[in-house]
mmCIF file of the N, C-alpha and C atoms, coordinates in Angstrom:
data_MODEL
# 
_entry.id   MODEL 
# 
loop_
_atom_site.group_PDB 
_atom_site.id 
_atom_site.type_symbol 
_atom_site.label_atom_id 
_atom_site.label_alt_id 
_atom_site.label_comp_id 
_atom_site.label_asym_id 
_atom_site.label_entity_id 
_atom_site.label_seq_id 
_atom_site.pdbx_PDB_ins_code 
_atom_site.Cartn_x 
_atom_site.Cartn_y 
_atom_site.Cartn_z 
_atom_site.occupancy 
_atom_site.B_iso_or_equiv 
_atom_site.pdbx_formal_charge 
_atom_site.auth_seq_id 
_atom_site.auth_comp_id 
_atom_site.auth_asym_id 
_atom_site.auth_atom_id 
_atom_site.pdbx_PDB_model_num 
ATOM 1   N N  . MET A 1 1  ? -69.257 163.279 130.529 1.00 0.00 ? 1  MET A N  1 
ATOM 2   C CA . MET A 1 1  ? -69.739 163.866 128.999 1.00 0.00 ? 1  MET A CA 1 
ATOM 3   C C  . MET A 1 1  ? -69.216 162.480 127.747 1.00 0.00 ? 1  MET A C  1 
ATOM 4   N N  . ASP A 1 2  ? -70.251 162.640 126.849 1.00 0.00 ? 2  ASP A N  1 
ATOM 5   C CA . ASP A 1 2  ? -70.065 161.399 125.791 1.00 0.00 ? 2  ASP A CA 1 
ATOM 6   C C  . ASP A 1 2  ? -69.445 161.919 125.181 1.00 0.00 ? 2  ASP A C  1 
ATOM 7   N N  . VAL A 1 3  ? -68.102 161.883 124.827 1.00 0.00 ? 3  VAL A N  1 
ATOM 8   C CA . VAL A 1 3  ? -67.417 162.350 123.804 1.00 0.00 ? 3  VAL A CA 1 
ATOM 9   C C  . VAL A 1 3  ? -68.037 162.140 122.303 1.00 0.00 ? 3  VAL A C  1 
ATOM 10  N N  . SER A 1 4  ? -68.431 161.071 121.973 1.00 0.00 ? 4  SER A N  1 
ATOM 11  C CA . SER A 1 4  ? -68.931 160.753 120.572 1.00 0.00 ? 4  SER A CA 1 
ATOM 12  C C  . SER A 1 4  ? -70.227 161.744 120.436 1.00 0.00 ? 4  SER A C  1 
ATOM 13  N N  . GLU A 1 5  ? -70.912 161.884 121.365 1.00 0.00 ? 5  GLU A N  1 
ATOM 14  C CA . GLU A 1 5  ? -72.160 162.938 121.024 1.00 0.00 ? 5  GLU A CA 1 
ATOM 15  C C  . GLU A 1 5  ? -71.313 164.567 120.902 1.00 0.00 ? 5  GLU A C  1 
ATOM 16  N N  . ILE A 1 6  ? -70.705 164.419 121.990 1.00 0.00 ? 6  ILE A N  1 
ATOM 17  C CA . ILE A 1 6  ? -70.282 166.042 122.163 1.00 0.00 ? 6  ILE A CA 1 
ATOM 18  C C  . ILE A 1 6  ? -69.279 166.229 120.825 1.00 0.00 ? 6  ILE A C  1 
ATOM 19  N N  . LYS A 1 7  ? -68.680 165.541 120.231 1.00 0.00 ? 7  LYS A N  1 
ATOM 20  C CA . LYS A 1 7  ? -68.001 165.759 118.821 1.00 0.00 ? 7  LYS A CA 1 
ATOM 21  C C  . LYS A 1 7  ? -69.074 166.498 117.951 1.00 0.00 ? 7  LYS A C  1 
ATOM 22  N N  . TRP A 1 8  ? -70.173 165.754 117.604 1.00 0.00 ? 8  TRP A N  1 
ATOM 23  C CA . TRP A 1 8  ? -71.277 166.019 116.875 1.00 0.00 ? 8  TRP A CA 1 
ATOM 24  C C  . TRP A 1 8  ? -71.879 167.046 116.854 1.00 0.00 ? 8  TRP A C  1 
ATOM 25  N N  . ASN A 1 9  ? -71.945 167.456 118.177 1.00 0.00 ? 9  ASN A N  1 
ATOM 26  C CA . ASN A 1 9  ? -72.607 168.778 118.865 1.00 0.00 ? 9  ASN A CA 1 
ATOM 27  C C  . ASN A 1 9  ? -71.671 170.012 118.515 1.00 0.00 ? 9  ASN A C  1 
ATOM 28  N N  . LEU A 1 10 ? -70.619 169.844 118.730 1.00 0.00 ? 10 LEU A N  1 
ATOM 29  C CA . LEU A 1 10 ? -69.420 170.971 118.533 1.00 0.00 ? 10 LEU A CA 1 
ATOM 30  C C  . LEU A 1 10 ? -69.396 171.400 117.280 1.00 0.00 ? 10 LEU A C  1 
ATOM 31  N N  . ALA A 1 11 ? -69.583 170.110 116.268 1.00 0.00 ? 11 ALA A N  1 
ATOM 32  C CA . ALA A 1 11 ? -69.130 170.328 114.901 1.00 0.00 ? 11 ALA A CA 1 
ATOM 33  C C  . ALA A 1 11 ? -70.690 171.360 114.387 1.00 0.00 ? 11 ALA A C  1 
ATOM 34  N N  . ALA A 1 12 ? -71.752 170.532 114.794 1.00 0.00 ? 12 ALA A N  1 
ATOM 35  C CA . ALA A 1 12 ? -73.177 171.421 114.431 1.00 0.00 ? 12 ALA A CA 1 
ATOM 36  C C  . ALA A 1 12 ? -73.047 172.439 114.779 1.00 0.00 ? 12 ALA A C  1 
ATOM 37  N N  . CYS A 1 13 ? -72.884 172.993 116.027 1.00 0.00 ? 13 CYS A N  1 
ATOM 38  C CA . CYS A 1 13 ? -73.210 174.462 116.658 1.00 0.00 ? 13 CYS A CA 1 
ATOM 39  C C  . CYS A 1 13 ? -72.199 175.121 115.819 1.00 0.00 ? 13 CYS A C  1 
ATOM 40  N N  . ARG A 1 14 ? -71.002 174.977 115.185 1.00 0.00 ? 14 ARG A N  1 
ATOM 41  C CA . ARG A 1 14 ? -69.913 175.639 114.722 1.00 0.00 ? 14 ARG A CA 1 
ATOM 42  C C  . ARG A 1 14 ? -70.491 176.099 113.336 1.00 0.00 ? 14 ARG A C  1 
ATOM 43  N N  . VAL A 1 15 ? -70.848 175.315 112.852 1.00 0.00 ? 15 VAL A N  1 
ATOM 44  C CA . VAL A 1 15 ? -71.819 175.341 111.344 1.00 0.00 ? 15 VAL A CA 1 
ATOM 45  C C  . VAL A 1 15 ? -72.954 176.095 111.642 1.00 0.00 ? 15 VAL A C  1 
ATOM 46  N N  . ASN A 1 16 ? -73.554 175.893 112.643 1.00 0.00 ? 16 ASN A N  1 
ATOM 47  C CA . ASN A 1 16 ? -74.836 176.340 112.401 1.00 0.00 ? 16 ASN A CA 1 
ATOM 48  C C  . ASN A 1 16 ? -74.823 177.818 112.962 1.00 0.00 ? 16 ASN A C  1 
ATOM 49  N N  . ALA A 1 17 ? -73.426 178.447 113.605 1.00 0.00 ? 17 ALA A N  1 
ATOM 50  C CA . ALA A 1 17 ? -72.959 179.902 114.188 1.00 0.00 ? 17 ALA A CA 1 
ATOM 51  C C  . ALA A 1 17 ? -72.306 180.207 112.774 1.00 0.00 ? 17 ALA A C  1 
ATOM 52  N N  . GLY A 1 18 ? -72.123 179.447 111.905 1.00 0.00 ? 18 GLY A N  1 
ATOM 53  C CA . GLY A 1 18 ? -71.537 180.214 110.626 1.00 0.00 ? 18 GLY A CA 1 
ATOM 54  C C  . GLY A 1 18 ? -69.923 180.199 110.559 1.00 0.00 ? 18 GLY A C  1 
ATOM 55  N N  . LEU A 1 19 ? -69.319 179.758 111.442 1.00 0.00 ? 19 LEU A N  1 
ATOM 56  C CA . LEU A 1 19 ? -67.902 179.773 111.618 1.00 0.00 ? 19 LEU A CA 1 
ATOM 57  C C  . LEU A 1 19 ? -67.303 178.500 111.051 1.00 0.00 ? 19 LEU A C  1 
ATOM 58  N N  . THR A 1 20 ? -65.935 178.774 110.422 1.00 0.00 ? 20 THR A N  1 
ATOM 59  C CA . THR A 1 20 ? -65.423 177.487 110.239 1.00 0.00 ? 20 THR A CA 1 
ATOM 60  C C  . THR A 1 20 ? -64.442 177.387 111.333 1.00 0.00 ? 20 THR A C  1 
ATOM 61  N N  . GLN A 1 21 ? -63.646 176.225 111.299 1.00 0.00 ? 21 GLN A N  1 
ATOM 62  C CA . GLN A 1 21 ? -62.765 175.899 112.447 1.00 0.00 ? 21 GLN A CA 1 
ATOM 63  C C  . GLN A 1 21 ? -61.627 176.752 112.388 1.00 0.00 ? 21 GLN A C  1 
ATOM 64  N N  . GLU A 1 22 ? -61.204 177.306 111.579 1.00 0.00 ? 22 GLU A N  1 
ATOM 65  C CA . GLU A 1 22 ? -59.976 178.476 112.089 1.00 0.00 ? 22 GLU A CA 1 
ATOM 66  C C  . GLU A 1 22 ? -60.348 179.565 112.279 1.00 0.00 ? 22 GLU A C  1 
ATOM 67  N N  . GLU A 1 23 ? -61.957 180.175 112.085 1.00 0.00 ? 23 GLU A N  1 
ATOM 68  C CA . GLU A 1 23 ? -62.566 181.122 112.734 1.00 0.00 ? 23 GLU A CA 1 
ATOM 69  C C  . GLU A 1 23 ? -62.969 181.014 114.101 1.00 0.00 ? 23 GLU A C  1 
ATOM 70  N N  . ALA A 1 24 ? -63.475 179.656 114.495 1.00 0.00 ? 24 ALA A N  1 
ATOM 71  C CA . ALA A 1 24 ? -63.643 179.288 115.539 1.00 0.00 ? 24 ALA A CA 1 
ATOM 72  C C  . ALA A 1 24 ? -62.397 179.242 116.550 1.00 0.00 ? 24 ALA A C  1 
ATOM 73  N N  . ALA A 1 25 ? -61.381 178.888 116.252 1.00 0.00 ? 25 ALA A N  1 
ATOM 74  C CA . ALA A 1 25 ? -60.053 178.976 116.633 1.00 0.00 ? 25 ALA A CA 1 
ATOM 75  C C  . ALA A 1 25 ? -59.632 180.282 117.071 1.00 0.00 ? 25 ALA A C  1 
ATOM 76  N N  . ALA A 1 26 ? -59.633 181.123 116.472 1.00 0.00 ? 26 ALA A N  1 
ATOM 77  C CA . ALA A 1 26 ? -59.233 182.216 116.553 1.00 0.00 ? 26 ALA A CA 1 
ATOM 78  C C  . ALA A 1 26 ? -60.147 183.046 117.669 1.00 0.00 ? 26 ALA A C  1 
ATOM 79  N N  . LYS A 1 27 ? -61.459 182.598 117.669 1.00 0.00 ? 27 LYS A N  1 
ATOM 80  C CA . LYS A 1 27 ? -62.320 183.371 118.802 1.00 0.00 ? 27 LYS A CA 1 
ATOM 81  C C  . LYS A 1 27 ? -61.790 182.896 119.703 1.00 0.00 ? 27 LYS A C  1 
ATOM 82  N N  . LEU A 1 28 ? -61.289 181.787 119.941 1.00 0.00 ? 28 LEU A N  1 
ATOM 83  C CA . LEU A 1 28 ? -61.335 180.774 121.209 1.00 0.00 ? 28 LEU A CA 1 
ATOM 84  C C  . LEU A 1 28 ? -59.694 180.931 121.696 1.00 0.00 ? 28 LEU A C  1 
ATOM 85  N N  . HIS A 1 29 ? -58.953 181.376 121.122 1.00 0.00 ? 29 HIS A N  1 
ATOM 86  C CA . HIS A 1 29 ? -57.413 181.675 121.156 1.00 0.00 ? 29 HIS A CA 1 
ATOM 87  C C  . HIS A 1 29 ? -56.689 180.148 121.627 1.00 0.00 ? 29 HIS A C  1 
ATOM 88  N N  . ILE A 1 30 ? -57.347 179.299 120.732 1.00 0.00 ? 30 ILE A N  1 
ATOM 89  C CA . ILE A 1 30 ? -56.755 178.021 120.536 1.00 0.00 ? 30 ILE A CA 1 
ATOM 90  C C  . ILE A 1 30 ? -56.476 177.597 119.171 1.00 0.00 ? 30 ILE A C  1 
ATOM 91  N N  . SER A 1 31 ? -55.505 176.641 118.806 1.00 0.00 ? 31 SER A N  1 
ATOM 92  C CA . SER A 1 31 ? -55.419 176.320 117.426 1.00 0.00 ? 31 SER A CA 1 
ATOM 93  C C  . SER A 1 31 ? -56.360 175.514 116.706 1.00 0.00 ? 31 SER A C  1 
ATOM 94  N N  . PRO A 1 32 ? -56.328 175.580 115.506 1.00 0.00 ? 32 PRO A N  1 
ATOM 95  C CA . PRO A 1 32 ? -57.220 174.597 114.578 1.00 0.00 ? 32 PRO A CA 1 
ATOM 96  C C  . PRO A 1 32 ? -57.124 173.400 114.900 1.00 0.00 ? 32 PRO A C  1 
ATOM 97  N N  . ALA A 1 33 ? -56.170 172.901 115.250 1.00 0.00 ? 33 ALA A N  1 
ATOM 98  C CA . ALA A 1 33 ? -56.075 171.447 115.383 1.00 0.00 ? 33 ALA A CA 1 
ATOM 99  C C  . ALA A 1 33 ? -56.522 171.082 116.762 1.00 0.00 ? 33 ALA A C  1 
ATOM 100 N N  . THR A 1 34 ? -56.529 171.838 117.599 1.00 0.00 ? 34 THR A N  1 
ATOM 101 C CA . THR A 1 34 ? -57.511 171.739 119.008 1.00 0.00 ? 34 THR A CA 1 
ATOM 102 C C  . THR A 1 34 ? -59.172 171.551 118.691 1.00 0.00 ? 34 THR A C  1 
ATOM 103 N N  . ILE A 1 35 ? -59.552 172.356 117.625 1.00 0.00 ? 35 ILE A N  1 
ATOM 104 C CA . ILE A 1 35 ? -60.877 172.279 117.545 1.00 0.00 ? 35 ILE A CA 1 
ATOM 105 C C  . ILE A 1 35 ? -61.051 171.128 116.375 1.00 0.00 ? 35 ILE A C  1 
ATOM 106 N N  . VAL A 1 36 ? -60.063 170.711 115.209 1.00 0.00 ? 36 VAL A N  1 
ATOM 107 C CA . VAL A 1 36 ? -60.469 169.433 114.739 1.00 0.00 ? 36 VAL A CA 1 
ATOM 108 C C  . VAL A 1 36 ? -60.430 168.132 115.693 1.00 0.00 ? 36 VAL A C  1 
ATOM 109 N N  . ALA A 1 37 ? -59.328 168.345 117.182 1.00 0.00 ? 37 ALA A N  1 
ATOM 110 C CA . ALA A 1 37 ? -59.461 167.108 117.758 1.00 0.00 ? 37 ALA A CA 1 
ATOM 111 C C  . ALA A 1 37 ? -60.609 167.010 118.642 1.00 0.00 ? 37 ALA A C  1 
ATOM 112 N N  . HIS A 1 38 ? -61.510 168.510 119.067 1.00 0.00 ? 38 HIS A N  1 
ATOM 113 C CA . HIS A 1 38 ? -62.717 168.094 119.635 1.00 0.00 ? 38 HIS A CA 1 
ATOM 114 C C  . HIS A 1 38 ? -63.618 167.497 118.948 1.00 0.00 ? 38 HIS A C  1 
ATOM 115 N N  . GLU A 1 39 ? -63.593 168.060 117.663 1.00 0.00 ? 39 GLU A N  1 
ATOM 116 C CA . GLU A 1 39 ? -64.775 167.679 116.731 1.00 0.00 ? 39 GLU A CA 1 
ATOM 117 C C  . GLU A 1 39 ? -64.587 166.440 116.267 1.00 0.00 ? 39 GLU A C  1 
ATOM 118 N N  . ARG A 1 40 ? -63.649 165.536 116.385 1.00 0.00 ? 40 ARG A N  1 
ATOM 119 C CA . ARG A 1 40 ? -63.187 164.169 115.883 1.00 0.00 ? 40 ARG A CA 1 
ATOM 120 C C  . ARG A 1 40 ? -63.596 163.044 117.005 1.00 0.00 ? 40 ARG A C  1 
ATOM 121 N N  . GLY A 1 41 ? -63.566 164.230 118.138 1.00 0.00 ? 41 GLY A N  1 
ATOM 122 C CA . GLY A 1 41 ? -63.534 163.103 119.290 1.00 0.00 ? 41 GLY A CA 1 
ATOM 123 C C  . GLY A 1 41 ? -62.485 162.839 120.091 1.00 0.00 ? 41 GLY A C  1 
ATOM 124 N N  . LYS A 1 42 ? -61.148 162.886 119.224 1.00 0.00 ? 42 LYS A N  1 
ATOM 125 C CA . LYS A 1 42 ? -59.497 162.316 119.298 1.00 0.00 ? 42 LYS A CA 1 
ATOM 126 C C  . LYS A 1 42 ? -59.313 163.168 120.756 1.00 0.00 ? 42 LYS A C  1 
ATOM 127 N N  . LYS A 1 43 ? -59.817 164.465 121.561 1.00 0.00 ? 43 LYS A N  1 
ATOM 128 C CA . LYS A 1 43 ? -59.462 164.731 122.800 1.00 0.00 ? 43 LYS A CA 1 
ATOM 129 C C  . LYS A 1 43 ? -60.604 165.326 123.328 1.00 0.00 ? 43 LYS A C  1 
ATOM 130 N N  . ASN A 1 44 ? -60.778 165.498 124.463 1.00 0.00 ? 44 ASN A N  1 
ATOM 131 C CA . ASN A 1 44 ? -61.973 165.367 125.451 1.00 0.00 ? 44 ASN A CA 1 
ATOM 132 C C  . ASN A 1 44 ? -61.681 167.180 125.500 1.00 0.00 ? 44 ASN A C  1 
ATOM 133 N N  . PRO A 1 45 ? -62.858 167.891 125.366 1.00 0.00 ? 45 PRO A N  1 
ATOM 134 C CA . PRO A 1 45 ? -62.752 169.385 125.744 1.00 0.00 ? 45 PRO A CA 1 
ATOM 135 C C  . PRO A 1 45 ? -63.194 169.518 127.362 1.00 0.00 ? 45 PRO A C  1 
ATOM 136 N N  . THR A 1 46 ? -62.305 170.519 127.762 1.00 0.00 ? 46 THR A N  1 
ATOM 137 C CA . THR A 1 46 ? -62.601 170.804 129.247 1.00 0.00 ? 46 THR A CA 1 
ATOM 138 C C  . THR A 1 46 ? -64.019 171.222 129.409 1.00 0.00 ? 46 THR A C  1 
ATOM 139 N N  . TYR A 1 47 ? -64.400 171.578 131.008 1.00 0.00 ? 47 TYR A N  1 
ATOM 140 C CA . TYR A 1 47 ? -65.938 171.993 131.022 1.00 0.00 ? 47 TYR A CA 1 
ATOM 141 C C  . TYR A 1 47 ? -65.681 173.734 130.676 1.00 0.00 ? 47 TYR A C  1 
ATOM 142 N N  . ALA A 1 48 ? -64.178 174.148 131.089 1.00 0.00 ? 48 ALA A N  1 
ATOM 143 C CA . ALA A 1 48 ? -64.202 175.515 131.048 1.00 0.00 ? 48 ALA A CA 1 
ATOM 144 C C  . ALA A 1 48 ? -63.929 175.784 129.193 1.00 0.00 ? 48 ALA A C  1 
ATOM 145 N N  . GLN A 1 49 ? -63.609 174.930 128.536 1.00 0.00 ? 49 GLN A N  1 
ATOM 146 C CA . GLN A 1 49 ? -63.789 174.735 127.097 1.00 0.00 ? 49 GLN A CA 1 
ATOM 147 C C  . GLN A 1 49 ? -65.005 174.945 126.427 1.00 0.00 ? 49 GLN A C  1 
ATOM 148 N N  . LEU A 1 50 ? -65.866 173.917 127.227 1.00 0.00 ? 50 LEU A N  1 
ATOM 149 C CA . LEU A 1 50 ? -67.155 173.809 126.625 1.00 0.00 ? 50 LEU A CA 1 
ATOM 150 C C  . LEU A 1 50 ? -67.871 175.155 126.872 1.00 0.00 ? 50 LEU A C  1 
ATOM 151 N N  . LEU A 1 51 ? -67.640 175.711 127.958 1.00 0.00 ? 51 LEU A N  1 
ATOM 152 C CA . LEU A 1 51 ? -68.517 177.329 128.038 1.00 0.00 ? 51 LEU A CA 1 
ATOM 153 C C  . LEU A 1 51 ? -68.179 178.021 127.198 1.00 0.00 ? 51 LEU A C  1 
ATOM 154 N N  . ALA A 1 52 ? -66.695 178.236 126.796 1.00 0.00 ? 52 ALA A N  1 
ATOM 155 C CA . ALA A 1 52 ? -65.813 178.894 125.671 1.00 0.00 ? 52 ALA A CA 1 
ATOM 156 C C  . ALA A 1 52 ? -67.243 178.989 124.579 1.00 0.00 ? 52 ALA A C  1 
ATOM 157 N N  . TYR A 1 53 ? -66.854 177.510 124.209 1.00 0.00 ? 53 TYR A N  1 
ATOM 158 C CA . TYR A 1 53 ? -67.806 177.043 122.743 1.00 0.00 ? 53 TYR A CA 1 
ATOM 159 C C  . TYR A 1 53 ? -68.977 177.623 122.782 1.00 0.00 ? 53 TYR A C  1 
ATOM 160 N N  . ALA A 1 54 ? -69.751 177.454 123.842 1.00 0.00 ? 54 ALA A N  1 
ATOM 161 C CA . ALA A 1 54 ? -70.949 177.812 123.990 1.00 0.00 ? 54 ALA A CA 1 
ATOM 162 C C  . ALA A 1 54 ? -71.156 178.977 123.695 1.00 0.00 ? 54 ALA A C  1 
ATOM 163 N N  . GLN A 1 55 ? -70.174 179.983 124.411 1.00 0.00 ? 55 GLN A N  1 
ATOM 164 C CA . GLN A 1 55 ? -70.493 181.267 124.353 1.00 0.00 ? 55 GLN A CA 1 
ATOM 165 C C  . GLN A 1 55 ? -70.276 181.999 122.915 1.00 0.00 ? 55 GLN A C  1 
ATOM 166 N N  . ILE A 1 56 ? -69.097 181.388 121.902 1.00 0.00 ? 56 ILE A N  1 
ATOM 167 C CA . ILE A 1 56 ? -69.214 182.035 120.744 1.00 0.00 ? 56 ILE A CA 1 
ATOM 168 C C  . ILE A 1 56 ? -69.898 181.509 120.053 1.00 0.00 ? 56 ILE A C  1 
ATOM 169 N N  . TYR A 1 57 ? -70.980 180.418 119.982 1.00 0.00 ? 57 TYR A N  1 
ATOM 170 C CA . TYR A 1 57 ? -71.941 179.537 119.393 1.00 0.00 ? 57 TYR A CA 1 
ATOM 171 C C  . TYR A 1 57 ? -73.099 180.145 119.690 1.00 0.00 ? 57 TYR A C  1 
ATOM 172 N N  . ASN A 1 58 ? -73.157 180.887 121.007 1.00 0.00 ? 58 ASN A N  1 
ATOM 173 C CA . ASN A 1 58 ? -74.223 181.551 121.197 1.00 0.00 ? 58 ASN A CA 1 
ATOM 174 C C  . ASN A 1 58 ? -75.418 180.494 121.407 1.00 0.00 ? 58 ASN A C  1 
ATOM 175 N N  . VAL A 1 59 ? -75.052 179.021 122.393 1.00 0.00 ? 59 VAL A N  1 
ATOM 176 C CA . VAL A 1 59 ? -76.044 178.180 122.442 1.00 0.00 ? 59 VAL A CA 1 
ATOM 177 C C  . VAL A 1 59 ? -75.733 177.642 124.156 1.00 0.00 ? 59 VAL A C  1 
ATOM 178 N N  . PRO A 1 60 ? -76.644 177.079 125.101 1.00 0.00 ? 60 PRO A N  1 
ATOM 179 C CA . PRO A 1 60 ? -76.523 176.953 126.277 1.00 0.00 ? 60 PRO A CA 1 
ATOM 180 C C  . PRO A 1 60 ? -75.712 175.680 126.324 1.00 0.00 ? 60 PRO A C  1 
ATOM 181 N N  . VAL A 1 61 ? -74.510 175.558 127.386 1.00 0.00 ? 61 VAL A N  1 
ATOM 182 C CA . VAL A 1 61 ? -73.788 174.343 127.134 1.00 0.00 ? 61 VAL A CA 1 
ATOM 183 C C  . VAL A 1 61 ? -74.186 173.513 127.440 1.00 0.00 ? 61 VAL A C  1 
ATOM 184 N N  . GLU A 1 62 ? -75.457 172.939 127.822 1.00 0.00 ? 62 GLU A N  1 
ATOM 185 C CA . GLU A 1 62 ? -76.162 171.890 128.105 1.00 0.00 ? 62 GLU A CA 1 
ATOM 186 C C  . GLU A 1 62 ? -76.471 171.312 126.533 1.00 0.00 ? 62 GLU A C  1 
ATOM 187 N N  . ILE A 1 63 ? -76.749 172.171 125.654 1.00 0.00 ? 63 ILE A N  1 
ATOM 188 C CA . ILE A 1 63 ? -76.660 171.481 124.284 1.00 0.00 ? 63 ILE A CA 1 
ATOM 189 C C  . ILE A 1 63 ? -75.592 170.704 123.715 1.00 0.00 ? 63 ILE A C  1 
ATOM 190 N N  . ILE A 1 64 ? -74.412 171.281 124.051 1.00 0.00 ? 64 ILE A N  1 
ATOM 191 C CA . ILE A 1 64 ? -72.849 170.888 123.540 1.00 0.00 ? 64 ILE A CA 1 
ATOM 192 C C  . ILE A 1 64 ? -72.600 169.523 124.617 1.00 0.00 ? 64 ILE A C  1 
ATOM 193 N N  . ASN A 1 65 ? -72.546 169.844 125.637 1.00 0.00 ? 65 ASN A N  1 
ATOM 194 C CA . ASN A 1 65 ? -72.675 168.861 126.676 1.00 0.00 ? 65 ASN A CA 1 
ATOM 195 C C  . ASN A 1 65 ? -73.591 167.743 127.014 1.00 0.00 ? 65 ASN A C  1 
ATOM 196 N N  . CYS A 1 66 ? -74.728 167.781 125.961 1.00 0.00 ? 66 CYS A N  1 
ATOM 197 C CA . CYS A 1 66 ? -75.638 166.659 125.902 1.00 0.00 ? 66 CYS A CA 1 
ATOM 198 C C  . CYS A 1 66 ? -76.284 166.175 127.418 1.00 0.00 ? 66 CYS A C  1 
ATOM 199 N N  . GLU A 1 67 ? -76.457 167.064 127.920 1.00 0.00 ? 67 GLU A N  1 
ATOM 200 C CA . GLU A 1 67 ? -77.170 167.336 129.190 1.00 0.00 ? 67 GLU A CA 1 
ATOM 201 C C  . GLU A 1 67 ? -79.077 167.792 129.027 1.00 0.00 ? 67 GLU A C  1 
ATOM 202 N N  . VAL A 1 68 ? -79.620 167.839 127.853 1.00 0.00 ? 68 VAL A N  1 
ATOM 203 C CA . VAL A 1 68 ? -80.700 168.316 127.512 1.00 0.00 ? 68 VAL A CA 1 
ATOM 204 C C  . VAL A 1 68 ? -81.533 167.328 127.309 1.00 0.00 ? 68 VAL A C  1 
ATOM 205 N N  . ARG A 1 69 ? -82.184 166.885 128.274 1.00 0.00 ? 69 ARG A N  1 
ATOM 206 C CA . ARG A 1 69 ? -83.441 165.799 128.221 1.00 0.00 ? 69 ARG A CA 1 
ATOM 207 C C  . ARG A 1 69 ? -84.731 166.093 127.738 1.00 0.00 ? 69 ARG A C  1 
ATOM 208 N N  . LYS A 1 70 ? -85.414 165.104 126.994 1.00 0.00 ? 70 LYS A N  1 
ATOM 209 C CA . LYS A 1 70 ? -86.487 165.285 126.646 1.00 0.00 ? 70 LYS A CA 1 
ATOM 210 C C  . LYS A 1 70 ? -87.843 164.981 127.714 1.00 0.00 ? 70 LYS A C  1 
# 
């Protein structure tokens, strides 16, 4: 996983889903500080967390995980 790209994808997907960091944290049952750490690239999300993000943001996990190839 490339954390530098994942952080941008996480933030973009959250905004596109119309959620604040606090709302996303509540849906994921994690702290807002964890959302901030993931979106700033300070902490690498686990694959299970990426799957959870993808579910609440309604996007394929590959979009967040930078696995989509052109």
